[in-house]
C-alpha positions in Angstrom: 12.1 32.0 -20.4 9.5 30.5 -18.2 9.8 30.8 -14.5 9.1 27.0 -14.0 12.4 26.3 -15.8 14.4 27.8 -13.0 12.7 25.9 -10.2 14.7 23.1 -8.5 13.7 19.5 -8.8 12.5 19.4 -5.2 10.3 22.4 -5.7 8.6 20.7 -8.6 7.4 17.7 -6.5 3.8 18.1 -5.4 2.7 17.4 -1.8 0.8 14.3 -3.1 4.0 13.0 -4.6 5.8 13.6 -1.3 3.1 11.6 0.6 3.4 8.8 -2.0 7.2 8.7 -1.5 6.9 8.6 2.3 4.3 5.8 2.1 6.6 3.8 -0.3 9.6 4.2 2.0 7.5 3.1 5.0 6.3 0.0 3.0 9.8 -0.9 2.2 10.9 -0.6 5.8 7.8 -2.7 6.9 8.7 -5.5 4.5 12.4 -5.4 5.6 11.4 -5.7 9.3 8.8 -8.4 8.8 10.7 -11.0 6.8 10.3 -13.7 9.5 8.0 -16.6 8.8 4.9 -17.1 10.8 2.3 -19.9 10.9 -1.3 -19.2 10.3 -4.0 -21.8 10.8 -7.2 -21.6 8.8 -9.7 -24.4 9.2 -7.6 -27.5 8.6 -4.8 -25.7 6.7 -1.6 -24.4 8.2 0.2 -21.7 6.1 3.8 -20.8 6.8 4.8 -17.5 5.1 6.5 -14.2 5.8 4.3 -11.9 7.9 4.4 -9.1 5.3 2.9 -11.4 2.7 0.1 -12.6 4.9 -0.8 -9.0 5.8 -0.6 -8.0 2.2 -2.9 -10.8 1.3 -5.4 -9.9 4.0 -5.3 -6.3 2.8 -6.1 -7.4 -0.8 -9.0 -9.6 0.5 -10.4 -6.7 2.4 -10.0 -4.3 -0.6 -11.7 -6.7 -3.0 -14.5 -7.3 -0.4 -15.0 -3.5 -0.1 -15.1 -3.0 -3.9 -17.6 -5.8 -4.4 -19.9 -4.6 -1.6 -19.6 -0.8 -2.3 -22.9 0.9 -3.0 -22.9 2.9 -6.2 -23.8 6.5 -6.1 -26.9 7.4 -8.2 -26.5 10.1 -10.8 -28.9 13.0 -10.3 
């Protein structure tokens, strides 16, 4: 028998998976606590949406901007 067959489920979870689980739990808590609607004014447009959705949208805009402006490493 292999020694990995006797390890518990918790022992088989890697540190990276623990971090991913913790971040997921924090994200769910964040969404639950920020369900209230807020108004955002941009130029002549007023948007009324839950705070978590606005923050998620701004995160996505920043991520896309970073991807589009990222400098590519040159292969040596």
